[in-house]
C-alpha positions as CSV (number, residue, x, y, z in Angstrom):
1,M,-114.4,-32.4,-16.3
2,K,-112.7,-33.0,-13.8
3,T,-110.4,-35.9,-15.5
4,K,-109.9,-33.0,-17.8
5,L,-108.6,-30.2,-15.7
6,I,-106.6,-33.1,-14.0
7,L,-105.6,-34.1,-17.2
8,I,-104.9,-30.0,-18.1
9,I,-102.8,-30.1,-14.5
10,T,-100.8,-33.0,-15.3
11,L,-100.0,-31.4,-18.3
12,L,-99.1,-28.2,-17.6
13,S,-96.8,-29.7,-14.8
14,F,-94.9,-32.0,-17.3
15,Q,-94.5,-29.0,-19.1
16,F,-92.9,-27.1,-16.2
17,G,-90.6,-29.8,-14.2
18,F,-89.2,-31.0,-18.2
19,S,-88.6,-27.1,-18.6
20,Q,-84.8,-25.3,-18.0
21,E,-85.8,-24.2,-14.1
22,P,-87.5,-23.5,-12.0
23,V,-87.8,-19.7,-11.5
24,R,-88.0,-18.9,-8.6
25,V,-88.4,-14.5,-7.2
26,G,-85.9,-14.9,-4.4
27,S,-82.9,-17.2,-5.9
28,V,-83.1,-14.9,-9.1
29,A,-82.4,-11.8,-6.7
30,I,-79.6,-14.1,-5.1
31,D,-78.1,-14.9,-8.1
32,S,-78.3,-11.7,-9.8
33,V,-76.7,-10.2,-6.8
34,K,-74.1,-12.6,-6.5
35,T,-73.2,-11.6,-10.5
36,T,-73.3,-8.0,-9.5
37,S,-70.8,-8.4,-6.3
38,L,-69.2,-10.9,-8.4
39,Q,-68.5,-8.4,-11.4
40,L,-68.2,-5.7,-8.7
41,E,-64.5,-7.3,-7.2
42,K,-63.8,-8.0,-10.6
43,E,-64.1,-4.8,-11.5
44,S,-62.6,-3.2,-8.4
45,K,-59.9,-6.0,-8.4
46,A,-59.2,-4.7,-12.0
47,N,-59.6,-0.6,-10.8
48,L,-57.0,-1.5,-8.3
49,Q,-54.8,-3.1,-10.3
50,A,-55.0,0.0,-12.8
51,E,-54.5,2.2,-9.5
52,K,-51.4,0.2,-8.8
53,D,-49.9,0.3,-12.6
54,R,-51.2,4.4,-12.6
55,L,-49.2,4.9,-8.9
56,K,-45.9,3.3,-10.0
57,D,-46.1,5.0,-13.4
58,E,-46.2,8.2,-10.9
59,K,-43.6,7.0,-8.1
60,R,-41.5,6.4,-11.1
61,A,-42.4,9.5,-12.9
62,L,-41.8,11.8,-9.8
63,E,-38.4,9.8,-9.2
64,A,-37.1,10.7,-12.6
65,Q,-38.6,14.5,-11.9
66,K,-36.5,14.0,-8.4
67,K,-33.7,12.6,-10.8
68,E,-33.8,15.5,-12.5
69,L,-34.3,18.2,-10.1
70,E,-31.0,16.8,-8.2
71,K,-29.3,17.2,-11.6
72,A,-30.3,20.5,-12.5
73,E,-29.5,21.9,-8.7
74,K,-26.3,20.5,-8.8
75,A,-25.4,22.1,-13.0
76,K,-26.8,25.1,-10.7
77,D,-24.9,24.6,-7.2
78,A,-21.5,24.2,-9.7
79,I,-22.5,27.2,-11.8
80,E,-22.8,28.9,-8.6
81,K,-20.1,27.4,-6.9
82,E,-17.2,28.1,-10.1
83,H,-18.9,32.0,-10.8
84,Q,-17.8,32.3,-6.9
85,K,-14.4,31.4,-7.7
86,E,-14.4,33.5,-10.4
87,L,-15.6,36.8,-8.4
88,D,-12.6,35.7,-5.7
89,K,-10.0,35.9,-7.6
90,A,-11.0,39.3,-9.5
91,K,-11.1,40.4,-6.2
92,K,-8.0,39.1,-5.6
93,E,-6.8,40.0,-8.4
94,A,-8.3,44.5,-7.7
95,K,-6.7,44.1,-4.7
96,K,-3.5,43.1,-4.9
97,A,-4.2,46.5,-8.1
98,E,-5.4,48.6,-5.5
99,K,-2.2,47.3,-3.0
100,E,0.1,48.0,-6.1
101,R,-1.2,51.5,-7.6
102,K,-0.9,52.3,-3.4
103,A,2.6,51.1,-3.6
104,S,3.6,53.4,-7.0
105,E,1.9,56.2,-5.2
106,K,3.8,56.1,-1.6
107,A,7.1,55.3,-4.0
108,L,5.9,58.5,-6.3
109,K,5.5,60.0,-3.1
110,K,8.7,59.5,-1.7
111,V,10.8,60.3,-4.5
112,E,9.2,63.7,-5.1
113,Q,9.8,64.8,-1.3
114,E,13.6,63.2,-2.0
115,K,12.9,65.9,-5.2
116,K,11.7,68.3,-2.8
117,R,15.2,67.7,0.2
118,L,17.5,67.8,-2.4
119,D,16.2,71.2,-4.0
120,K,15.8,72.5,-0.5
121,A,19.6,70.9,-0.1
122,T,20.8,72.5,-3.1
123,R,18.6,76.2,-2.6
124,N,20.2,76.8,1.1
125,V,23.8,75.4,-0.4
126,E,23.0,77.9,-3.0
127,K,22.6,80.5,-1.1
128,T,25.2,80.1,1.6
129,E,27.2,80.9,-1.1
130,D,25.9,84.1,-1.9
131,R,26.1,85.2,0.9
132,I,29.6,83.9,1.9
133,R,30.3,86.1,-1.5
134,K,28.4,89.6,0.1
135,A,30.1,88.7,3.6
136,T,33.6,88.0,1.7
137,A,32.8,91.2,-0.2
138,D,32.0,93.2,3.0
139,L,34.8,92.4,5.2
140,K,37.1,93.1,2.2
141,K,35.2,96.7,2.0
142,E,35.6,97.1,6.1
143,R,39.2,95.6,5.7
144,S,39.9,98.5,2.5
145,N,38.2,101.4,5.0
146,Y,40.1,100.9,8.1
147,E,43.7,100.4,5.9
148,K,42.7,103.6,4.0
149,K,41.8,105.5,7.5
150,K,44.5,104.1,9.4
151,L,47.3,104.8,6.9
152,R,45.5,108.8,7.1
153,G,45.6,108.4,10.5
154,K,42.6,109.6,11.5
155,L,42.2,107.1,13.8
156,S,41.6,107.3,16.9
157,P,42.5,104.5,20.1
158,N,38.8,104.3,20.2
159,D,37.7,103.9,16.5
160,D,40.3,102.1,16.1
161,V,39.8,99.2,18.7
162,K,35.2,99.2,17.1
163,L,36.7,99.1,13.5
164,R,39.3,95.9,14.5
165,E,36.2,94.3,16.9
166,K,33.6,95.2,13.3
167,L,36.3,93.4,11.3
168,L,36.7,90.3,13.8
169,K,32.6,89.8,14.2
170,K,33.2,89.9,10.5
171,E,35.0,87.3,10.3
172,N,33.6,85.6,12.9
173,K,30.2,85.3,10.5
174,L,32.3,84.8,7.6
175,N,33.6,81.8,9.4
176,E,30.6,80.6,10.5
177,L,28.6,80.8,7.0
178,E,31.5,78.6,5.8
179,L,31.3,75.4,8.5
180,D,27.6,76.3,7.6
181,L,28.2,75.7,3.4
182,E,30.2,72.7,5.0
183,K,27.1,71.2,6.6
184,D,24.7,72.6,3.6
185,K,27.0,70.3,1.5
186,K,27.2,67.4,3.7
187,D,23.2,66.9,3.2
188,L,23.3,67.1,-0.1
189,N,25.6,64.7,-0.7
190,K,24.1,62.4,1.3
191,L,20.8,63.3,-0.6
192,L,22.7,63.0,-3.9
193,K,24.0,59.2,-2.3
């Protein structure tokens, strides 16, 4: 039996010896860890590469967005600048129109004042002419009364002096009115020029 046993053990050892690889428990764990770490490295490299690619794509997209935003901002600024120019132009035109309106109002006021002065000067001339007519008529009447009284001989020397003074005053008043008329006519002529 010893021989049989030795024979079985030998057969089994040859069997195991010529078989593929001896199985070791510690070695299997290390090999599996090595394979998983290699796989993890490969996967992490792949993930890292994918992440880099994704970041590059995001960076490109952000740059494109930034360029679009800059273009939009420039367009907005250009529109605002154009709008501001139009507003400034409109303000200038409004100021110019206001200035012209004020100038026309001033000119109209001046014309109205000139017309008032002309009307006043005309009225003064007419008024003075009326006063001259009345004074002339009054003077003629007084002279005729003086002449009548003188012809009748009803004048005392005092009455004669008083009536002559009265006639002289009326003649002086008439001369003053004629001077006023000349002055008023000069003023009217100045305004008519």
